[in-house]
C-alpha positions as CSV (number, residue, x, y, z in Angstrom):
1,X,50.9,125.2,69.8
2,X,52.9,121.8,69.8
3,X,56.1,122.5,71.2
4,X,59.4,120.6,69.0
5,X,62.1,122.3,70.3
6,X,63.8,121.9,73.6
7,X,63.1,125.2,75.8
8,X,65.2,126.4,78.9
9,X,64.5,128.5,81.1
10,X,66.2,129.7,84.2
11,X,64.1,130.8,87.4
12,X,66.5,133.2,89.5
13,X,64.7,133.6,92.9
14,X,62.9,129.9,94.9
15,X,61.0,132.0,97.2
16,X,56.9,131.8,96.5
17,X,56.9,134.2,93.3
18,X,59.7,131.8,91.7
19,X,58.1,128.6,92.8
20,X,54.5,130.2,91.1
21,X,56.3,130.4,88.5
22,X,57.4,126.9,88.4
23,X,53.7,126.0,88.9
24,X,52.6,127.9,86.0
25,X,55.2,126.0,83.6
26,X,54.0,122.8,85.4
27,X,50.7,123.4,84.7
28,X,50.4,124.7,81.3
29,X,52.5,122.3,79.8
30,X,50.5,119.5,81.2
31,X,47.3,121.2,79.7
32,X,49.2,121.4,76.2
33,X,50.2,118.0,76.9
34,X,46.7,116.9,77.7
35,X,45.2,118.6,74.7
36,X,47.6,116.8,72.3
37,X,50.0,119.0,71.3
38,X,52.4,116.5,71.6
39,X,55.3,115.8,74.4
40,X,57.1,118.7,75.9
41,X,60.7,119.0,76.5
42,X,61.5,121.7,78.9
43,X,64.2,122.0,81.3
44,X,64.1,124.7,84.3
45,X,67.1,126.0,86.4
46,X,66.0,127.5,89.5
47,X,68.6,129.2,91.3
48,X,69.0,130.7,94.8
49,X,71.2,130.1,97.6
50,X,68.3,129.5,100.0
51,X,66.3,126.5,100.0
52,X,63.4,126.0,97.3
53,X,60.3,126.9,98.0
54,X,60.5,128.8,101.3
55,X,63.9,131.0,99.8
56,X,65.2,133.2,102.5
57,X,61.9,134.7,104.3
58,X,60.2,131.6,104.8
59,X,63.0,129.3,106.0
60,X,61.0,126.3,108.1
61,X,64.0,126.5,111.0
62,X,63.1,130.0,111.8
63,X,61.9,131.0,115.4
64,X,58.6,129.7,116.1
65,X,58.3,133.5,117.8
66,X,58.5,135.2,113.8
67,X,54.3,134.9,112.9
68,X,52.9,135.5,109.3
69,X,51.0,138.8,109.6
70,X,47.6,136.9,108.2
71,X,45.9,134.2,109.1
72,X,45.3,130.5,107.9
73,X,42.4,131.2,105.6
74,X,44.7,133.8,103.9
75,X,47.4,132.8,101.7
76,X,48.2,130.4,98.7
77,X,51.2,130.0,96.4
78,X,48.6,127.8,94.2
79,X,46.0,129.9,92.2
80,X,42.7,128.9,92.4
81,X,41.6,131.0,89.2
82,X,39.2,128.6,87.1
83,X,40.5,130.5,83.5
84,X,43.6,129.3,84.3
85,X,45.4,126.0,83.5
86,X,44.7,123.8,86.7
87,X,47.3,123.0,89.0
88,X,49.3,119.9,88.9
89,X,49.5,119.8,92.4
90,X,49.2,121.4,95.7
91,X,46.7,123.2,97.5
92,X,46.4,126.5,99.7
93,X,47.7,126.9,103.1
94,X,44.6,126.3,105.1
95,X,43.6,123.7,103.0
96,X,47.5,122.0,103.7
97,X,46.9,122.9,107.3
98,X,43.7,120.5,107.6
99,X,45.4,117.9,105.9
100,X,48.1,117.9,107.8
101,X,45.9,118.0,111.0
102,X,44.1,114.7,109.9
103,X,47.0,112.7,107.8
104,X,50.3,114.2,109.0
105,X,53.6,113.8,106.9
106,X,55.8,111.5,108.5
107,X,59.1,114.3,107.9
108,X,57.3,117.1,110.2
109,X,58.8,117.9,113.3
110,X,57.8,117.5,116.9
111,X,57.2,121.4,117.0
112,X,55.3,121.4,113.5
113,X,53.1,118.8,114.9
114,X,52.8,120.7,118.0
115,X,51.7,123.6,116.2
116,X,49.4,122.5,113.9
117,X,47.6,120.5,116.8
118,X,46.4,123.7,117.8
119,X,46.1,126.0,114.7
120,X,42.8,127.2,113.3
121,X,41.8,128.6,110.4
122,X,42.0,132.1,112.0
123,X,44.6,132.0,113.7
124,X,48.1,133.3,112.8
125,X,50.5,130.8,112.0
126,X,54.2,130.7,112.4
127,X,56.4,131.7,109.3
128,X,58.6,128.4,109.9
129,X,54.9,126.5,109.4
130,X,54.3,128.5,105.9
131,X,58.0,128.0,105.0
132,X,57.3,124.0,105.3
133,X,53.8,124.3,103.5
134,X,56.3,126.3,100.4
135,X,58.2,123.3,100.8
136,X,56.1,120.5,100.6
137,X,54.3,122.1,98.0
138,X,57.4,122.2,95.7
139,X,57.9,118.8,96.3
140,X,54.3,118.0,95.6
141,X,54.7,119.9,92.3
142,X,58.3,118.2,91.4
143,X,56.5,114.7,92.0
144,X,53.7,115.4,89.8
145,X,56.1,117.2,86.8
146,X,54.7,116.4,83.2
147,X,56.7,114.0,81.2
148,X,59.9,115.8,79.3
149,X,59.9,118.2,81.8
150,X,63.3,118.0,84.0
151,X,64.2,120.7,87.0
152,X,68.2,121.6,88.3
153,X,67.8,123.2,91.3
154,X,71.3,125.5,91.8
155,X,71.7,126.5,95.6
156,X,73.7,129.6,94.6
157,X,73.4,132.7,93.8
158,X,73.5,134.4,90.1
159,X,75.5,136.9,89.6
160,X,74.9,138.2,86.1
161,X,72.7,137.7,83.1
162,X,74.3,138.8,79.8
163,X,72.6,138.4,76.3
164,X,74.1,135.6,74.5
165,X,73.8,137.4,70.7
166,X,71.6,134.3,69.3
167,X,68.5,135.2,71.3
168,X,69.9,133.0,74.5
169,X,71.2,134.6,77.9
170,X,74.3,133.4,79.9
171,X,73.6,133.1,83.6
172,X,76.9,133.4,85.7
173,X,76.7,131.7,89.1
174,X,78.7,132.3,92.3
175,X,80.3,129.0,92.0
176,X,81.7,129.6,88.6
177,X,79.5,127.3,86.5
178,X,77.9,129.4,83.4
179,X,74.1,128.6,82.3
180,X,72.8,128.9,78.5
181,X,69.4,129.5,78.7
182,X,66.9,130.8,76.3
183,X,64.6,133.4,79.0
184,X,64.9,134.4,82.1
185,X,62.7,135.4,85.1
186,X,63.7,137.7,87.9
187,X,62.1,136.5,90.9
188,X,64.1,138.0,93.4
189,X,62.0,139.2,96.2
190,X,63.5,140.5,99.3
191,X,67.0,142.0,98.3
192,X,70.0,143.2,100.5
193,X,69.7,147.2,100.4
194,X,72.4,149.4,100.7
195,X,72.2,151.6,103.7
196,X,70.9,155.3,103.8
197,X,73.4,158.1,104.8
198,X,72.3,158.5,108.1
199,X,72.2,154.5,108.7
200,X,75.7,154.4,107.2
201,X,76.9,157.4,110.1
202,X,75.2,155.2,112.7
203,X,77.1,152.0,111.8
204,X,80.2,154.2,110.8
205,X,80.1,155.6,114.7
206,X,79.2,152.2,116.2
207,X,82.4,151.0,114.6
208,X,84.6,153.7,116.2
209,X,83.3,153.9,119.5
210,X,83.0,150.1,120.1
211,X,78.8,150.2,120.0
212,X,76.4,147.9,118.5
213,X,74.4,148.5,115.4
214,X,72.2,146.3,114.0
215,X,70.6,147.5,110.3
216,X,67.3,146.8,108.7
217,X,67.5,143.1,108.0
218,X,65.1,140.2,107.8
219,X,64.0,139.2,111.4
220,X,65.4,135.7,111.0
221,X,68.8,136.8,109.8
222,X,69.9,138.7,112.8
223,X,71.9,137.4,115.9
224,X,69.9,138.4,118.6
225,X,72.1,136.9,121.0
226,X,74.3,140.0,120.6
227,X,72.2,142.1,122.1
228,X,73.2,142.0,126.2
229,X,70.7,141.6,128.6
230,X,69.9,144.0,131.7
231,X,71.2,147.2,129.1
232,X,69.1,149.5,127.1
233,X,68.6,148.7,123.6
234,X,67.3,151.8,121.6
235,X,64.7,150.0,118.5
236,X,63.8,152.1,115.7
237,X,60.4,151.5,113.9
238,X,57.5,150.5,115.5
239,X,55.8,148.3,112.8
240,X,55.7,144.6,111.7
241,X,59.8,144.1,112.3
242,X,59.1,145.7,116.1
243,X,57.0,143.0,117.3
244,X,59.7,140.2,115.8
245,X,62.4,142.0,117.7
246,X,60.2,142.2,120.7
247,X,59.4,138.8,121.2
248,X,63.0,137.6,120.8
249,X,64.2,139.8,123.4
250,X,61.3,138.7,125.6
251,X,59.7,135.3,125.0
252,X,62.8,134.5,123.2
253,X,65.0,134.5,126.4
254,X,62.9,132.5,128.4
255,X,59.8,135.4,129.3
256,X,56.5,134.3,130.1
257,X,53.1,136.0,129.5
258,X,50.5,135.0,132.3
259,X,47.1,136.0,132.1
260,X,45.7,136.9,135.2
261,X,41.9,137.4,134.6
262,X,41.2,140.1,132.2
263,X,45.1,141.3,132.4
264,X,47.8,140.2,130.8
265,X,50.7,140.0,132.5
266,X,54.6,139.5,131.7
267,X,56.8,137.5,134.0
268,X,60.8,138.4,133.1
269,X,63.4,135.8,132.8
270,X,65.7,138.3,133.7
271,X,67.5,137.7,130.7
272,X,66.1,140.8,128.7
273,X,67.7,144.0,127.8
274,X,65.5,147.3,128.5
275,X,64.1,148.0,124.9
276,X,63.2,151.6,124.4
277,X,61.4,151.7,121.5
278,X,61.1,155.0,118.8
279,X,58.5,155.8,116.1
280,X,57.9,158.6,114.5
281,X,54.0,158.8,115.4
282,X,55.1,157.3,118.9
283,X,52.7,153.9,118.9
284,X,52.7,150.8,117.0
285,X,50.6,149.7,114.2
286,X,47.0,149.3,115.3
287,X,46.2,146.0,115.9
288,X,44.0,143.6,113.6
289,X,40.2,143.6,114.3
290,X,38.8,140.0,115.7
291,X,37.2,138.8,112.2
292,X,35.6,135.3,110.5
293,X,37.3,136.4,107.2
294,X,40.2,138.7,105.9
295,X,37.4,142.1,105.3
296,X,35.0,142.7,107.6
297,X,31.6,140.9,106.5
298,X,29.9,143.7,107.6
299,X,32.0,146.7,105.3
300,X,31.1,146.7,102.0
301,X,32.2,149.2,99.5
302,X,29.5,151.7,98.0
303,X,31.4,154.3,96.2
304,X,35.4,153.3,95.5
305,X,34.2,149.9,93.6
306,X,35.1,148.5,90.7
307,X,32.3,149.8,89.3
308,X,33.7,153.4,89.9
309,X,36.9,152.3,87.9
310,X,35.2,151.5,85.1
311,X,33.5,154.6,85.2
312,X,36.5,156.9,84.7
313,X,38.2,154.0,82.1
314,X,34.9,154.8,79.8
315,X,35.5,158.1,80.5
316,X,38.7,158.4,79.2
317,X,40.0,159.9,82.5
318,X,43.7,158.8,84.0
319,X,42.7,159.2,87.5
320,X,44.5,161.0,90.4
321,X,44.6,159.4,93.8
322,X,44.2,162.7,95.9
323,X,41.7,164.1,93.9
324,X,39.4,160.9,92.6
325,X,40.1,157.9,94.6
326,X,40.8,159.1,98.0
327,X,37.5,161.5,98.0
328,X,35.6,158.0,97.2
329,X,37.2,155.7,99.7
330,X,37.2,158.7,102.4
331,X,33.1,158.0,101.6
332,X,33.3,154.3,102.1
333,X,35.6,154.7,105.5
334,X,32.9,157.3,107.0
335,X,29.8,155.4,105.9
336,X,31.5,152.4,107.9
337,X,32.1,154.4,111.0
338,X,28.4,155.8,111.0
339,X,26.6,153.0,110.3
340,X,28.4,150.6,112.9
341,X,28.0,153.1,115.5
342,X,24.2,153.0,115.0
343,X,24.1,149.6,114.7
344,X,26.7,148.8,117.6
345,X,25.5,152.0,119.7
346,X,21.9,152.9,119.0
347,X,21.8,155.4,121.9
348,X,24.8,157.1,120.3
349,X,22.4,158.8,117.7
350,X,19.0,160.0,118.8
351,X,17.4,159.6,115.4
352,X,19.4,156.5,113.8
353,X,16.8,156.3,110.4
354,X,17.1,159.9,110.1
355,X,21.0,160.1,110.5
356,X,21.7,157.4,108.3
357,X,19.3,159.1,105.4
358,X,20.8,162.3,105.9
359,X,24.4,160.6,105.8
360,X,23.9,159.0,102.6
361,X,22.5,162.5,101.0
362,X,25.2,164.0,102.1
363,X,27.7,161.3,101.0
364,X,26.3,160.7,97.4
365,X,28.4,162.2,94.5
366,X,26.0,164.8,93.3
367,X,27.9,166.0,89.9
368,X,25.3,169.5,89.9
369,X,26.4,170.7,93.1
370,X,28.8,172.8,93.7
371,X,28.6,171.8,98.0
372,X,32.0,170.7,99.0
373,X,30.6,167.1,100.1
374,X,32.8,167.2,103.2
375,X,31.1,170.1,104.5
376,X,27.8,168.4,103.7
377,X,28.9,165.6,105.9
378,X,29.9,168.2,108.8
379,X,26.3,169.9,108.7
380,X,24.5,166.5,109.0
381,X,27.1,165.1,111.9
382,X,26.3,168.6,113.7
383,X,22.8,168.0,113.9
384,X,23.0,164.2,114.6
385,X,26.3,163.1,116.3
386,X,27.8,164.4,119.5
387,X,31.6,165.1,119.8
388,X,32.3,162.3,121.4
389,X,31.2,160.0,118.6
390,X,32.8,161.4,115.7
391,X,35.1,160.0,113.5
392,X,38.7,161.6,113.5
393,X,40.2,159.8,110.7
394,X,43.7,161.1,110.5
395,X,43.4,160.8,114.2
396,X,43.3,157.0,114.1
397,X,46.7,157.0,112.8
398,X,48.7,159.5,115.0
399,X,46.7,159.2,118.3
400,X,49.0,160.8,120.2
401,X,48.9,164.0,117.8
402,X,49.0,167.4,119.5
403,X,49.8,166.1,123.2
404,X,52.5,166.8,125.4
405,X,53.8,164.9,128.0
406,X,55.8,166.2,131.3
407,X,57.8,162.6,131.8
408,X,58.4,159.8,129.5
409,X,56.7,157.8,132.4
410,X,53.9,159.9,131.6
411,X,53.7,159.1,128.1
412,X,54.8,155.3,128.8
413,X,51.2,155.4,130.6
414,X,49.8,157.0,127.9
415,X,50.8,154.6,125.2
416,X,49.7,151.8,127.5
417,X,46.6,153.2,127.3
418,X,46.5,153.3,124.1
419,X,47.4,149.4,123.7
420,X,44.7,148.6,125.9
421,X,42.0,150.6,124.0
422,X,43.1,149.3,120.7
423,X,42.9,146.1,121.4
424,X,39.8,146.1,123.3
425,X,38.1,147.3,120.0
426,X,39.9,144.4,118.4
427,X,38.2,141.6,120.1
428,X,35.1,143.7,119.5
429,X,35.1,143.1,115.9
430,X,32.5,143.9,113.3
431,X,31.2,145.9,116.6
432,X,33.9,148.5,116.7
433,X,33.3,151.5,114.6
434,X,36.8,152.4,114.1
435,X,37.7,148.9,113.1
436,X,35.0,148.7,110.8
437,X,36.4,152.3,108.9
438,X,39.4,150.8,108.9
439,X,37.9,148.0,107.9
440,X,36.7,150.3,104.7
441,X,40.1,151.1,104.0
442,X,41.5,147.6,104.1
443,X,38.4,146.8,101.2
444,X,39.7,149.5,99.1
445,X,43.2,148.6,99.3
446,X,42.4,145.6,97.6
447,X,40.3,147.9,94.5
448,X,43.6,150.3,94.8
449,X,45.8,147.6,93.8
450,X,43.8,146.9,90.6
451,X,42.8,150.5,89.7
452,X,47.2,151.6,90.0
453,X,48.5,148.7,88.4
454,X,50.1,149.2,85.1
455,X,49.9,153.0,85.4
456,X,46.1,153.2,86.2
457,X,46.8,156.6,88.3
458,X,48.7,159.8,87.2
459,X,52.7,159.9,88.0
460,X,52.1,163.1,90.0
461,X,49.6,161.4,92.6
462,X,51.6,157.9,92.7
463,X,54.3,160.2,93.8
464,X,52.7,162.4,96.0
465,X,49.3,160.8,97.2
466,X,49.7,157.5,96.9
467,X,53.2,156.9,98.2
468,X,53.5,160.5,99.6
469,X,51.3,159.9,102.5
470,X,48.4,157.2,102.0
471,X,50.7,154.6,101.7
472,X,52.2,155.1,105.4
473,X,48.6,155.9,106.4
474,X,46.9,153.2,105.8
475,X,49.7,150.5,106.7
476,X,49.6,151.8,110.4
477,X,46.1,151.7,110.4
478,X,45.4,148.0,108.2
479,X,48.6,146.1,108.5
480,X,48.8,145.6,112.2
481,X,50.0,142.4,114.5
482,X,47.2,140.0,116.0
483,X,45.8,142.1,118.8
484,X,47.8,139.8,121.2
485,X,50.5,141.3,120.1
486,X,49.4,145.2,121.8
487,X,48.4,143.4,124.7
488,X,52.0,141.9,125.0
489,X,53.3,145.0,124.2
490,X,51.1,146.9,127.4
491,X,52.3,144.1,129.6
492,X,56.0,144.5,128.8
493,X,55.7,148.4,129.6
494,X,54.1,147.6,132.7
495,X,56.4,145.6,133.6
496,X,59.5,147.7,133.1
497,X,60.9,146.0,130.2
498,X,59.9,148.3,127.2
499,X,59.5,152.0,127.4
500,X,59.3,154.7,124.6
501,X,60.7,157.3,123.2
502,X,57.7,159.3,122.1
503,X,56.6,160.8,118.8
504,X,59.2,162.4,115.9
505,X,61.9,161.0,117.3
506,X,65.5,162.7,117.2
507,X,68.4,160.1,116.7
508,X,72.2,161.3,117.6
509,X,75.2,159.9,118.9
510,X,77.0,160.9,122.2
511,X,80.5,160.8,121.4
512,X,81.9,162.3,124.7
513,X,80.1,159.2,126.4
514,X,79.8,156.5,123.9
515,X,76.1,156.0,123.4
516,X,73.4,156.5,120.7
517,X,70.5,158.4,121.9
518,X,67.4,159.8,121.1
519,X,64.5,162.2,122.4
520,X,61.3,163.3,121.6
521,X,60.4,166.8,121.5
522,X,56.9,166.3,122.7
523,X,58.3,164.4,126.0
524,X,60.2,166.7,128.3
525,X,62.8,164.6,129.6
526,X,66.4,163.6,129.2
527,X,67.2,162.0,126.1
528,X,67.6,158.3,126.6
529,X,71.0,156.3,125.8
530,X,71.9,153.2,124.7
531,X,75.3,151.1,123.7
532,X,72.6,149.0,121.1
533,X,70.9,150.0,118.5
534,X,68.6,148.4,116.1
535,X,67.0,149.1,112.8
536,X,63.7,147.5,113.8
537,X,63.0,147.9,109.6
538,X,63.1,145.7,106.5
539,X,65.8,146.5,104.3
540,X,64.5,149.2,101.6
541,X,63.0,148.0,98.6
542,X,64.6,150.2,95.8
543,X,66.3,148.6,93.3
544,X,68.7,151.7,92.8
545,X,70.0,151.1,96.4
546,X,70.0,147.3,96.0
547,X,73.2,145.2,97.2
548,X,72.2,142.1,94.8
549,X,75.0,141.5,92.4
550,X,73.0,140.1,89.4
551,X,70.6,143.4,89.7
552,X,73.8,145.4,89.9
553,X,74.8,143.9,86.9
554,X,71.8,144.2,84.8
555,X,71.5,147.9,85.9
556,X,75.4,148.9,85.1
557,X,75.0,147.0,81.5
558,X,71.8,148.9,80.4
559,X,69.5,145.8,80.7
560,X,67.4,147.1,83.0
561,X,66.4,151.0,84.2
562,X,64.6,152.1,87.2
563,X,61.4,153.7,86.3
564,X,61.3,157.8,86.7
565,X,57.7,159.0,87.3
566,X,57.0,163.1,87.1
567,X,56.5,165.1,90.3
568,X,53.7,167.7,90.6
569,X,56.3,170.3,89.9
570,X,57.2,168.8,86.5
571,X,60.6,167.1,88.1
572,X,61.5,163.3,87.4
573,X,61.6,161.2,90.8
574,X,63.5,157.8,90.6
575,X,60.6,155.3,92.0
576,X,61.5,152.3,93.8
577,X,60.8,149.4,90.8
578,X,62.2,148.8,87.7
579,X,60.5,150.3,84.4
580,X,58.5,147.5,82.6
581,X,56.8,147.2,79.6
582,X,53.7,144.5,80.3
583,X,52.0,142.2,79.7
584,X,54.3,139.8,80.8
585,X,56.5,142.1,82.6
586,X,59.7,142.7,80.6
587,X,62.1,144.9,81.6
588,X,63.1,148.2,79.7
589,X,66.6,148.9,78.6
590,X,68.5,152.0,79.6
591,X,68.0,152.9,76.1
592,X,64.0,152.4,75.9
593,X,64.0,148.6,74.2
594,X,62.4,145.7,75.9
595,X,64.7,142.9,77.0
596,X,62.7,140.1,75.5
597,X,63.0,136.6,77.0
598,X,63.7,138.4,80.5
599,X,61.1,138.8,83.0
600,X,59.9,140.4,86.0
601,X,58.0,139.0,89.2
602,X,57.3,140.4,92.8
603,X,58.8,143.2,94.3
604,X,60.8,144.7,91.7
605,X,57.3,145.7,90.1
606,X,56.6,148.3,93.0
607,X,56.5,151.2,90.3
608,X,54.1,149.2,88.6
609,X,52.0,147.5,90.8
610,X,51.4,148.7,95.0
611,X,51.1,146.0,97.4
612,X,53.7,143.7,96.0
613,X,55.2,142.4,99.2
614,X,51.3,140.8,100.2
615,X,51.2,137.4,99.4
616,X,48.8,136.0,97.0
617,X,44.9,135.8,98.9
618,X,43.3,132.2,98.9
619,X,39.2,132.5,97.8
620,X,37.0,133.1,100.7
621,X,34.1,131.4,100.7
622,X,31.2,134.2,100.5
623,X,33.8,136.3,99.2
624,X,34.8,139.6,98.5
625,X,37.2,137.7,96.3
626,X,38.8,140.9,94.7
627,X,41.0,140.4,91.4
628,X,44.0,142.0,93.0
629,X,44.0,138.9,95.3
630,X,45.9,136.5,92.9
631,X,47.7,139.3,90.6
632,X,50.5,137.8,91.5
633,X,49.6,133.9,90.4
634,X,48.3,135.7,87.3
635,X,51.4,137.4,86.4
636,X,53.3,133.9,87.0
637,X,50.9,132.2,84.1
638,X,51.5,135.0,82.1
639,X,55.2,134.6,82.6
640,X,55.0,131.3,81.8
641,X,52.5,131.2,78.8
642,X,55.6,133.5,76.9
643,X,58.0,131.2,77.9
644,X,56.2,128.3,76.4
645,X,55.1,130.0,73.2
646,X,51.6,130.1,74.9
């Protein structure tokens, strides 16, 4: 198509997703020019109060103790899909890392050079360094922008997006300026969220009693110096944000981890508070296994495959998670565990060949059989595998379930034992059966993202199954930190710097004495008390509770609406994301119409896509390379195509 008129578009949000849209606009424009479609006149306004490229989360100046949750070989902001227009510039993060090690850019800081000097493909980089990659990539894109393309960056917030009545939009900025544009992309990323009722009560109590309450936040935004040394601090949440909190209050205050042979020890600086950690499970996320790739090479899916998804589509079946998907993925986890057990511990099973043959038969979906497949598996295990070597899959996510403790010290010792055992298993990598069962679930997540996209499962199973139990279950198993973090936490507990409340904690406020309190019904000890409480959680990703002026305005004006899903009982449930019409993703207005020229990318698609918070995945040599890995980049390409008129 020849572009004869001037096209103007605005991208609200300049983090990785906004950068992806910008990159795809440049790539498609360059491809049109190369095909002889004529010179394109395209103007792009990029709006974000944070620096373009890194955006809010990936600021290059943040603490280097904040690590990415993926290794260097994983992330990219540049697509590698050969079906898309080739990029005008940029590489994957790992290619950028290797290039900087050989030919470092002169504007890299000493800290960045020091990190790059020892950073391998399988290491976990700092978020600050990934932010530098994003900023560097954006500079390359701008430098290689096709002729006729102009870009303005507005270091401010967008407050409103209003249709102008002539097919354009009027975008109001916090500076008072207004932009008239033909289309708008909402690439908002992580936005502030209003506190829930309990959090508001805790915050109000803190203000009344002179306590310190730190609500959910991006860790780089928190002023950690507000937390006094030498005092207890109650930390709620033991997911990924917990390890950020832990690092800032220990190493960030001058403490050191020292390896004493096989045991890691912590040498306090004396500036640490006493961290009292609490979470529903009573333990942190399991650590990642030491692997050469993102997925374990020894595990491949046999049941929950893309071919299985195609069979559902061919049969005209809209699958349910619990009924259709989980039985297949459960089989894969069982096979991964027991096949690894036979390979790595051959003496665990008397007759490995007979066992695997029988297990294969029991796991195989037999449409003609009325026997429950799980009962068949149990029968096989009863014959071949002793109790000590059985897999308790639900128990992996709740290692302290069913146990009670006579004291907090006894509970702390159990958590340390769990942490060290989990780190040991992570070090075994492909040879640990438990980690390979988790590896199968990790593979399955990639297939599941494709399966659920654009309404691929029933609303009822999305609400009750996928979000109801599986999401938190698999997050605690497959989205954990590097194993080093588990070893460090164990060392901190042994040093008395960290202790734990216990499973199913109950929180409150002692108004008479002026403390936050917490206790576990499974730990027979007095409640812990602290004058400081930290919510080690990210702000909630729920559009109906957002604290973003532009999203609030769009909701209030009826240009967008949250998606409603039907529960098993037939009641409407407001989901976390916007209702959108694919493809590309355009929001559905309050009256049911589609708002043309307005596009959505990223976290606000959480009711249409699953796993929207994870970065795009670079192609891994030797695979597997799942379709979901670069889904966000293809979404950005579709948006760019719509803006340019294809």
